[in-house]
C-alpha positions as CSV (number, residue, x, y, z in Angstrom):
1,X,-7.8,6.4,22.5
2,X,-11.2,5.2,23.7
3,X,-12.5,1.7,22.8
4,X,-15.8,3.6,21.4
5,X,-13.2,5.4,18.8
6,X,-11.2,2.4,18.1
7,X,-14.6,0.7,17.0
8,X,-16.1,4.0,15.5
9,X,-13.0,4.0,13.0
10,X,-13.2,0.1,12.7
11,X,-17.0,0.1,11.0
12,X,-16.5,3.4,9.2
13,X,-13.1,1.5,8.1
14,X,-15.8,-1.4,6.7
15,X,-18.5,1.0,5.5
16,X,-16.0,2.3,3.1
17,X,-14.7,-1.4,2.1
18,X,-18.7,-2.5,2.0
19,X,-19.7,0.7,-0.5
20,X,-16.3,0.2,-2.7
21,X,-17.6,-3.9,-2.8
22,X,-21.7,-2.3,-3.8
23,X,-20.7,0.9,-6.3
24,X,-17.8,-2.0,-8.1
25,X,-20.7,-4.5,-8.6
26,X,-22.9,-1.8,-10.3
27,X,-20.4,-0.7,-12.5
28,X,-21.1,-2.2,-16.0
29,X,-18.5,-4.8,-17.1
30,X,-16.2,-2.9,-20.1
31,X,-17.7,0.0,-19.6
32,X,-15.4,3.4,-20.2
33,X,-15.4,3.6,-16.1
34,X,-13.6,0.4,-16.0
35,X,-11.1,1.4,-18.2
36,X,-10.3,5.5,-16.2
37,X,-10.2,2.9,-13.2
38,X,-7.5,0.5,-14.3
39,X,-5.7,3.3,-15.2
40,X,-5.5,5.6,-12.3
41,X,-4.9,2.3,-10.4
42,X,-0.9,2.1,-11.0
43,X,-0.3,5.5,-10.3
44,X,-2.5,6.4,-7.6
45,X,-0.8,3.0,-5.7
46,X,2.5,4.0,-6.6
47,X,2.3,7.7,-5.4
48,X,1.1,6.1,-1.8
49,X,3.9,3.7,-2.0
50,X,6.2,7.3,-2.3
51,X,5.0,8.9,0.4
52,X,4.6,6.3,2.5
53,X,8.5,4.9,1.7
54,X,9.9,8.2,1.3
55,X,7.8,11.0,3.3
56,X,7.8,12.1,6.9
57,X,5.5,14.4,7.2
58,X,6.9,17.3,4.7
59,X,10.6,16.3,5.1
60,X,12.5,13.6,2.5
61,X,13.2,11.1,4.4
62,X,16.1,8.1,3.1
63,X,16.3,5.2,5.7
64,X,16.0,1.8,5.3
65,X,12.4,1.6,3.8
66,X,14.1,2.7,0.6
67,X,16.5,-0.3,0.0
68,X,13.6,-2.3,1.3
69,X,10.8,-1.4,-1.4
70,X,13.9,-2.1,-3.6
71,X,14.4,-5.4,-2.7
72,X,10.2,-5.9,-3.3
73,X,10.6,-4.6,-6.6
74,X,12.9,-6.9,-7.4
75,X,11.5,-9.8,-6.0
76,X,7.9,-8.6,-7.7
77,X,10.3,-8.4,-10.9
78,X,11.3,-12.1,-10.7
79,X,7.3,-13.0,-9.9
80,X,8.4,-14.2,-6.4
81,X,5.4,-14.9,-4.1
82,X,3.8,-11.9,-2.3
83,X,4.0,-13.6,1.2
84,X,7.7,-13.8,0.3
85,X,8.4,-10.9,-1.1
86,X,6.8,-9.0,1.9
87,X,8.8,-11.2,4.4
88,X,11.6,-10.2,2.9
89,X,11.4,-6.3,2.3
90,X,10.2,-6.5,5.8
91,X,13.2,-8.3,7.1
92,X,15.5,-5.9,4.8
93,X,14.1,-2.6,6.9
94,X,14.1,-3.9,10.2
95,X,18.1,-5.0,9.4
96,X,18.7,-1.6,8.2
97,X,17.0,-0.5,11.6
98,X,18.7,-2.6,13.4
99,X,21.7,-2.0,12.3
100,X,21.7,2.2,12.5
101,X,21.0,2.4,9.2
């Protein structure tokens, strides 16, 4: 991949984030749109997590990511700081990958 393509993709990602921030700042506070967005956020993020954890192209995969997700969910439920949650989940996945699970 060329550096020009990498820089173009980075620029596009930052432009999308900036557009989202501008659009969010123009939305009225407490409006119907805010309520709709709050209802959609959790299912969208849950779907992304499920696809990244259990999907591999067109196949269902159960590997070290599934137990790592369980570790992360339990730690979040116990209100552990996010940095420790990420480290524990990543460590779990890495350990299981290292032992061949």
